[in-house]
C-alpha positions, 0 to 999 in steps of 0.5 A: 510344762509338757506340750503333750495332750493325753486323751484319757484321765490317768486318775480315772477308774475302769478301762480307758483307751486313748492317745498321747498327741505329740506336737507336730515336728517339721520332719515327722509331722504330728505323732500319736502314741497309744496309752491305756489305763486299767484301774480299779480300787486301791493299790499300786500304780504300775507303768508298763511300756514296750516298743521303746525301740521300734524293732523290739516287738516281743514286749509290744505283743505282750503289752497289747495282749495285756490291754486286751485280756486284763479286766478292771475287776482283776486289778487292785490299783492301776496299770498304765500301758504304753504298748508301742512307745516309738510308733513310727519306728515300729511301723518302719521296723526300725530301732530309731525314730525317723529323725534318727533319735534313740528314744532310750537315750532321750531322758530326762527329756526336754519340753521344748526339744524334738518329739522324742525329748518331749515324749521323754519329758512326759514320761519323766514328769507325768508317768513316772511320778504317778507310778510305783513300779515301771516295767520297760520291755526290750529285746535285741531288735532286728540285728541281735539276740540276747538270752531272753530274761529280765534284767535291771540297773542297780541303784545305790539305795539298798532298799530299792535295790532289793525290791527291784531284785525281787520284782525282777526275779518274779519274771522267772527267767533262767538268767538275769543280768545287771546293767549301768545306772549311769545312763540317760535311759528310760529305766535309769530316770525311773530308778533315779526317781525311786521307782521299782524298775524291771526291764527285759531282753526278750531275744531279738532278730526278725522272728519271735519264737513261741517260747519267748512270747509265752515267757514274755506274757508269763513273766509280765503277768507274774511281776504284776501279781508280785507287786500286788496290782493283779489278782492271782497267785505268784509263781516262783522258780521253786514252785515250778521245780526250777533251780535259782536263776543265774545272775550275770554282771554286765555293768561295763560302763559302771566300771565293774567289768570293762571300758565304756563302749557304745552300741548294742553290746558292750564287751567285744568290738570288731577289730576288723570288717568281714563275716562273723562266725559264731563259735559259742551259743548265747547262754553258754559259760565261757572262760577268759581268753576263750574264742567266742567267734571269728571274723573272716575276710572275703577280700583276702580269702587266703588270710586266717580269720581274726579270733575274738576272745572273751575278756572275762570268765562268765556267760555269753549273754548276747550276740550280733546276729547279722554275719556281716560286720564292720570294724568298730561294731559291738558284737557280744555281751559277756559278763561274770557271774555274781552272787545274789548276796554280793549284789545286795551287799554292795555299797 
């Protein structure tokens, strides 16, 4: 049984603003996480979360704007918003909780564990069962940049997979990519429970471009219209005069492309320490063996740089943006293109 107190009635009508009160932790003290419900009449329930990692602010802004601007009369069903999940990490401009915990590696959670696992257990046993759709907004945080886009894990169930693909595509980003279903991430647990799950990577680093924030808002509200919880006409890339999005397969640790790696990016790991020079812009096509960057050694300025080659032909989706790197750090996210029909036909 959950030990978290929710100060709003999740089944109640109208707009309710409250908090999730987490029991005091010996290291962090008491913690509260904002939660809002906007409900009106019959329809689906959509859970919107942001700030899963504290230093990912793009989604937090979009979620806070959603709370402010969407009125109950515009809703058919219910939108539950947790705009800043990792509240203390957000305040500290940190990816992780003060304990060092990564909330997105805490699922399905533990009611008797530390605070991050208690909160994950509340999501897993209270919020996910109440929801039909789960939208979890991420970016690369302070140390990286991922091409702004919606993405998804790939469920085995083909019907669920199609519904997730169609909802993800409603974000209308130029790219979409696919990641592992085998982890203990928030979207993995929601997927295992049969939910329609849409996630994002909305850029990163310490500045949010205006275009990215506009895309976050337009994409979020369009997905809400697509699933039928928010009034208004659904916009498509075709209606915007845009070509179909490029789909990229980044399921490295599902055995589709490469080996299991740890860290933010999963295709290229620094073989040496030094200063990382980027040679290809994110979103660019790359060929197998093509150098995407090189590492220079300040300690040995006479030595040639170490080149980093793409392991596959595909697209460079993300990069570490802090130039100083340590041996073993993950530096880049690269995946091959995958066709829509091929993804839907997978066993």
